[in-house]
C-alpha positions as CSV (number, residue, x, y, z in Angstrom):
1,M,17.8,-10.3,14.3
2,A,15.1,-9.3,16.7
3,K,14.2,-12.1,19.1
4,N,10.9,-13.8,19.5
5,K,8.5,-12.4,21.5
6,P,8.2,-14.3,24.9
7,N,4.5,-15.4,25.3
8,L,3.9,-15.0,29.2
9,N,0.8,-14.5,31.2
10,L,1.4,-13.4,34.7
11,T,-2.3,-12.4,35.2
12,G,-3.1,-13.8,38.6
13,F,0.4,-14.3,39.9
14,E,1.5,-10.6,40.3
15,D,0.9,-10.9,44.5
16,I,2.8,-14.1,44.4
17,F,5.6,-13.6,42.1
18,S,7.6,-10.4,41.5
19,V,10.1,-12.5,39.2
20,A,9.4,-15.2,36.3
21,E,12.0,-16.9,34.2
22,P,10.6,-17.6,30.5
23,Q,11.8,-20.4,28.4
24,N,14.5,-18.1,26.5
25,G,16.2,-17.6,29.9
26,E,15.1,-13.8,30.2
27,Y,13.8,-12.7,33.4
28,V,10.3,-10.8,33.4
29,Q,9.9,-8.6,36.5
30,M,6.7,-6.9,37.9
31,L,8.1,-3.3,38.2
32,P,6.3,0.0,39.5
33,I,4.8,2.2,36.6
34,A,6.7,5.1,38.3
35,D,9.8,3.4,37.7
36,L,9.6,3.4,34.1
37,H,10.7,6.5,31.4
38,A,10.1,6.7,27.9
39,P,13.1,7.2,25.9
40,D,14.3,10.6,25.0
41,C,14.0,9.9,21.4
42,H,10.9,7.5,20.6
43,P,9.6,7.7,17.1
44,F,6.4,5.7,18.0
45,Q,3.6,7.8,19.5
46,V,1.4,7.0,22.3
47,S,-2.5,8.2,21.7
48,D,-5.5,7.9,24.0
49,D,-7.4,6.8,20.8
50,D,-9.9,3.6,20.4
51,Q,-7.3,1.3,20.4
52,M,-5.8,2.7,23.7
53,T,-9.4,2.2,25.2
54,Q,-9.9,-1.1,24.1
55,L,-6.4,-1.9,25.7
56,V,-7.1,-0.4,28.8
57,E,-10.2,-2.6,29.3
58,S,-8.3,-5.4,28.3
59,V,-5.8,-4.5,31.0
60,R,-8.6,-4.0,33.8
61,Q,-9.9,-7.4,33.2
62,Y,-6.9,-9.5,32.2
63,G,-3.7,-7.6,33.6
64,V,-0.7,-6.9,30.9
65,R,-0.6,-10.0,28.8
66,E,2.6,-9.4,26.9
67,P,6.2,-7.9,29.0
68,G,7.6,-4.6,28.1
69,L,11.3,-4.2,27.6
70,A,13.4,-2.0,29.5
71,R,17.2,-1.2,30.3
72,P,18.2,0.3,33.4
73,H,18.3,4.1,33.4
74,V,21.4,5.9,34.5
75,D,19.5,8.4,36.7
76,G,17.5,5.3,38.4
77,G,14.9,3.6,37.5
78,Y,14.3,2.1,33.6
79,E,14.0,3.2,30.0
80,L,11.2,1.5,28.7
81,L,12.1,0.6,25.2
82,C,9.1,-1.3,24.2
83,G,5.8,-1.3,26.2
84,N,4.8,2.3,26.6
85,R,1.1,2.0,24.9
86,R,0.9,-0.5,27.6
87,K,2.1,1.6,30.5
88,R,-0.3,4.2,29.3
89,A,-3.0,2.0,29.7
90,C,-1.7,0.7,33.1
91,E,-2.2,4.4,34.1
92,L,-5.5,5.0,32.7
93,A,-6.6,1.5,34.3
94,E,-5.2,2.7,37.7
95,V,-2.8,-0.4,37.8
96,D,0.6,0.3,39.3
97,T,3.0,-2.4,38.1
98,M,3.3,-4.0,34.6
99,P,5.9,-7.4,33.6
100,V,8.9,-5.9,32.0
101,I,11.8,-7.6,30.8
102,V,15.1,-6.1,31.7
103,R,18.2,-6.0,29.3
104,N,21.8,-4.4,29.8
105,L,22.1,-2.6,26.2
106,D,24.2,0.2,25.2
107,D,22.4,3.0,23.2
108,D,23.0,1.5,19.8
109,L,21.5,-2.0,20.8
110,A,18.7,-0.1,22.9
111,I,17.5,1.7,19.6
112,I,17.8,-1.9,17.6
113,A,15.7,-3.8,20.2
114,M,13.2,-0.6,20.7
115,V,12.6,-0.7,16.7
116,D,12.4,-4.1,16.4
117,S,10.1,-4.8,19.3
118,N,7.4,-1.8,18.2
119,L,7.6,-2.7,14.6
120,Q,7.0,-6.4,15.9
121,Q,4.4,-5.9,18.2
122,R,2.3,-2.5,16.7
123,E,-0.7,-3.4,14.9
124,T,-0.7,0.0,13.1
125,I,2.3,2.1,12.3
126,L,2.4,5.4,10.6
127,P,4.5,6.5,7.8
128,S,6.2,9.2,9.9
129,E,6.9,6.4,13.0
130,K,8.4,4.0,10.1
131,A,10.4,6.9,8.6
132,F,12.4,7.7,12.2
133,A,12.6,3.9,13.2
134,Y,13.9,3.2,10.3
135,R,16.4,5.9,9.9
136,M,17.3,5.4,13.9
137,K,18.2,1.8,13.4
138,M,20.2,2.0,10.2
139,E,22.4,4.4,12.1
140,A,22.5,2.6,15.2
141,L,23.8,-0.7,12.9
142,N,26.4,1.5,11.4
143,H,27.5,2.9,14.9
144,N,27.6,-0.6,16.3
145,G,29.7,-1.8,13.2
146,V,27.7,-3.9,10.7
147,K,29.9,-6.7,9.7
148,G,29.8,-9.1,6.6
149,E,28.7,-8.4,3.2
150,K,25.2,-6.7,4.0
151,L,25.1,-3.1,4.6
152,S,22.6,-1.4,7.3
153,A,20.1,-0.9,4.6
154,D,20.0,-4.4,3.6
155,I,19.8,-5.5,7.0
156,V,16.9,-3.1,8.0
157,A,15.1,-3.9,4.8
158,E,15.1,-7.6,5.4
159,Q,13.7,-7.6,9.0
160,A,11.0,-4.8,7.8
161,G,10.1,-7.0,5.0
162,E,10.4,-4.2,3.0
163,S,12.3,-3.2,-0.5
164,K,15.8,-1.3,0.0
165,A,14.1,1.4,-2.0
166,Q,11.0,1.6,0.1
167,I,13.4,2.0,3.2
168,F,14.8,4.8,1.8
169,R,11.7,6.2,0.5
170,Y,10.3,6.3,4.2
171,I,13.7,7.8,5.6
172,R,13.4,10.4,3.1
173,L,10.3,11.8,5.2
174,T,12.2,12.7,8.1
175,E,13.4,15.9,5.7
176,L,9.9,17.0,5.9
177,V,8.6,19.7,7.7
178,E,6.4,18.5,10.7
179,K,2.9,19.8,9.1
180,I,3.5,18.0,6.0
181,L,4.7,14.9,7.8
182,D,1.2,15.4,9.7
183,M,-0.5,15.2,6.4
184,V,1.2,12.0,5.3
185,D,0.3,10.3,8.5
186,A,-3.2,11.7,8.2
187,K,-3.4,10.3,4.4
188,Q,-3.9,13.8,3.2
189,I,-0.6,13.8,1.0
190,A,0.2,10.4,-0.4
191,L,3.8,8.8,0.1
192,T,5.1,9.4,-3.2
193,P,4.5,13.2,-3.7
194,A,5.7,13.7,0.1
195,V,9.0,11.9,-1.0
196,E,9.7,14.3,-3.7
197,L,8.5,17.4,-1.6
198,S,11.2,16.2,1.0
199,H,14.2,17.6,-1.5
200,L,12.9,21.4,-0.8
201,S,14.3,23.4,1.8
202,Y,12.5,23.9,5.0
203,D,11.6,27.5,3.9
204,E,10.5,26.1,0.6
205,Q,8.2,23.5,2.0
206,H,6.7,26.4,4.3
207,R,5.7,28.1,0.9
208,V,3.9,25.0,-0.2
209,I,1.8,24.9,2.7
210,E,1.0,28.5,2.6
211,C,-0.1,27.8,-1.2
212,M,-2.0,24.8,-0.2
213,S,-3.9,26.9,2.3
214,K,-4.6,29.8,-0.3
215,N,-5.7,27.8,-3.1
216,A,-7.3,25.0,-1.2
217,V,-5.1,22.3,-2.9
218,K,-2.9,19.7,-2.4
219,P,0.3,19.1,-4.6
220,S,-0.4,16.1,-7.2
221,L,2.7,13.7,-7.8
222,S,3.5,15.4,-11.2
223,Q,3.5,19.1,-9.5
224,A,5.7,17.6,-6.6
225,V,8.1,16.3,-9.3
226,R,8.0,19.5,-11.1
227,L,9.1,21.6,-7.6
228,K,11.9,18.9,-7.0
229,K,13.3,19.0,-10.5
230,L,13.3,23.0,-10.7
231,K,15.2,22.7,-6.8
232,L,17.8,20.2,-8.2
233,A,18.2,22.7,-10.9
234,G,18.4,25.7,-8.6
235,E,15.6,27.4,-10.5
236,L,12.8,27.0,-8.0
237,T,11.6,30.3,-6.5
238,P,8.5,31.4,-4.2
239,A,6.6,32.5,-7.3
240,L,7.3,29.4,-9.2
241,I,5.8,27.4,-6.2
242,D,2.9,29.5,-6.3
243,S,2.4,29.2,-9.9
244,I,2.6,25.5,-9.9
245,L,0.5,24.9,-6.9
246,S,-2.4,27.4,-8.3
247,E,-2.8,25.6,-11.5
248,A,-6.1,24.6,-12.5
249,K,-6.7,20.8,-12.4
250,K,-8.0,19.8,-16.1
251,T,-9.9,16.6,-15.8
252,S,-11.7,15.4,-19.1
253,T,-14.8,13.5,-19.2
254,D,-13.2,10.5,-20.3
255,V,-10.8,10.7,-17.4
256,L,-13.7,10.9,-14.9
257,K,-14.7,8.2,-16.4
258,G,-11.7,6.1,-16.1
259,F,-11.6,6.9,-12.4
260,E,-15.0,5.8,-11.8
261,R,-14.0,2.1,-12.4
262,Y,-11.7,2.5,-9.3
263,R,-14.1,4.3,-6.9
264,R,-15.6,1.2,-5.2
265,F,-12.0,0.6,-4.0
266,F,-11.6,3.9,-2.3
267,P,-13.4,5.9,0.4
268,S,-16.5,7.9,-0.7
269,D,-14.5,11.2,0.1
270,Y,-11.5,10.5,-1.7
271,T,-10.9,13.1,-4.7
272,H,-9.9,11.9,-8.4
273,E,-6.5,13.8,-7.3
274,Q,-6.0,11.3,-4.1
275,I,-7.0,8.3,-6.2
276,D,-4.4,9.2,-8.6
277,D,-1.8,9.5,-6.5
278,V,-2.5,5.8,-4.8
279,I,-2.7,4.4,-8.2
280,I,0.6,5.9,-9.1
281,E,2.1,4.9,-5.4
282,L,1.2,1.4,-6.0
283,L,2.5,1.4,-9.4
284,H,5.4,2.9,-8.4
285,G,6.0,0.3,-5.5
286,W,5.3,-2.9,-8.0
287,K,7.7,-1.3,-10.2
288,V,10.5,-1.2,-7.3
289,R,9.4,-5.0,-6.4
290,E,9.7,-5.9,-9.8
291,A,13.1,-4.4,-10.6
292,G,14.3,-5.7,-7.0
């Protein structure tokens, strides 16, 4: 289980103390930003977005209130497992040091700590970040020798507050090519059809991207399901991909009226297809929860 986040505020004491001891007995050190390095495999993005702008302003006014988590790096310095957004904010705010908890962790325990800390502390987590984080944690738990009756997937699901089926659906996203995964993050393709597309080979996925661009369409859930079925049956061809994705979308007047009932719950620029995909995805999640 991930440990509770220490509630520390070192603001104003940086020049007096270089080390502080919180209640849980772990030490918080004020470390130079230059000595902190991001992990080689880090599924969580650091973007200079509006949230970063707010964080930079907070760091300028109050310092870094929440310590990061790091382990000693074999080549010197420290591997920053959690706190890379705070480190970036320090760089932009021209702050030279930040508070960090330093732990001696092997590779598997470092991955578990990195995933748990980031999932716990980040307000917004993209589908791609969840996908690779869940996958990395499951693999680390397996390497580390999960004991007891629970499997790694059960542990990840319980600690993430997701169903096991949902964990595996997110992990399927790691089989997508980058461009389709970016579309999922941008909410241009819903999670459920993206999971179906993940069963296609990379070449087939690139063909899907070409067809999307050529026909100015996005695969619906029903189209993605058909592509997957043809793939599993060994019958999927480039021509069939073109044919399925170029189909004219037939929307009856009655169906349009039905969608208007739900229009107020969605952004104004959502198409009927996007609304349909979201509703189907929500119903699928409900069905999974009822079954679990």
